[in-house]
C-alpha positions as CSV (number, residue, x, y, z in Angstrom):
1,M,46.2,125.8,-38.2
2,A,43.2,123.9,-39.5
3,Q,43.5,120.3,-40.4
4,Q,42.4,119.2,-43.8
5,H,40.7,115.9,-44.2
6,Q,40.7,114.0,-47.4
7,F,38.0,111.4,-48.1
8,L,38.3,108.6,-50.6
9,L,35.2,107.8,-52.6
10,L,34.9,104.2,-53.5
11,L,32.5,102.7,-56.0
12,P,30.6,99.6,-54.9
13,Q,32.8,97.3,-57.0
14,E,35.9,98.8,-55.5
15,V,34.6,98.3,-52.0
16,S,33.8,94.7,-52.7
17,Y,37.2,94.1,-54.3
18,S,39.0,95.7,-51.4
19,M,37.1,93.7,-48.8
20,K,37.7,90.5,-50.7
21,R,41.4,91.2,-50.9
22,Q,41.6,92.1,-47.2
23,K,39.8,88.9,-46.3
24,R,42.1,86.9,-48.6
25,N,45.1,88.5,-47.0
26,L,43.9,87.5,-43.5
27,V,43.4,83.9,-44.7
28,E,46.8,83.8,-46.4
29,R,48.4,85.2,-43.3
30,A,46.6,82.6,-41.1
31,F,47.9,79.8,-43.3
32,S,51.5,81.2,-43.3
33,K,51.5,81.6,-39.5
34,G,50.1,78.1,-39.0
35,Y,52.7,76.7,-41.4
36,Q,55.5,78.4,-39.4
37,A,54.1,77.1,-36.1
38,G,53.8,73.5,-37.4
39,Y,57.2,73.5,-38.9
40,N,58.7,74.7,-35.6
41,G,57.0,71.9,-33.7
42,R,54.4,74.0,-31.8
43,S,51.2,72.5,-30.7
44,R,48.1,72.9,-32.9
45,S,46.2,73.9,-29.7
46,L,48.1,77.2,-30.0
47,C,45.9,78.3,-32.9
48,P,44.8,81.8,-32.2
49,H,41.6,81.6,-34.2
50,I,38.4,80.4,-32.6
51,S,36.5,79.4,-35.7
52,G,35.9,80.1,-39.3
53,S,38.0,80.1,-42.4
54,T,41.0,81.6,-40.7
55,R,41.1,78.8,-38.2
56,Q,40.8,76.2,-40.9
57,Q,43.6,77.8,-42.9
58,W,45.8,78.1,-39.8
59,L,45.3,74.4,-39.1
60,S,45.9,73.5,-42.7
61,G,49.1,75.5,-42.7
62,W,50.1,73.9,-39.4
63,S,49.6,70.4,-40.8
64,E,51.6,71.2,-43.9
65,G,54.4,72.6,-41.8
66,R,54.5,69.5,-39.7
67,V,54.8,67.3,-42.8
68,D,57.6,69.4,-44.2
69,N,59.4,69.2,-40.9
70,W,59.1,65.5,-40.8
71,D,60.2,65.2,-44.5
72,G,63.4,67.0,-43.6
73,Y,62.9,70.5,-45.2
74,N,65.8,72.7,-44.1
75,Q,65.4,76.3,-42.9
76,A,66.1,77.8,-46.3
77,A,63.5,75.6,-48.0
78,Q,61.0,76.5,-45.3
79,A,61.7,80.2,-45.6
80,Q,61.3,80.0,-49.4
81,K,58.0,78.2,-49.0
82,V,56.7,80.8,-46.5
83,S,57.8,83.6,-48.9
84,N,55.8,82.0,-51.7
85,F,52.7,81.9,-49.6
86,N,52.7,85.6,-49.2
87,H,52.8,86.4,-53.0
């Protein structure tokens, strides 16, 4: 049985939008993961990103997570905040 392949034709604007959205998602995810690491007291040296905007966002999230932990945010507030990052 022969396989059928489907190809998606994207216009230049759609490619650009899709790539921007993908990049934004990576940056948002980096911030969220950094926030969780900071809130849970992990070291900032555990940042998995070498350089660039994803590293900067991870470290920003880490810093905000540490502050929220020090300010006494409970687990429910922390979970709500992380949920809001992803939307």
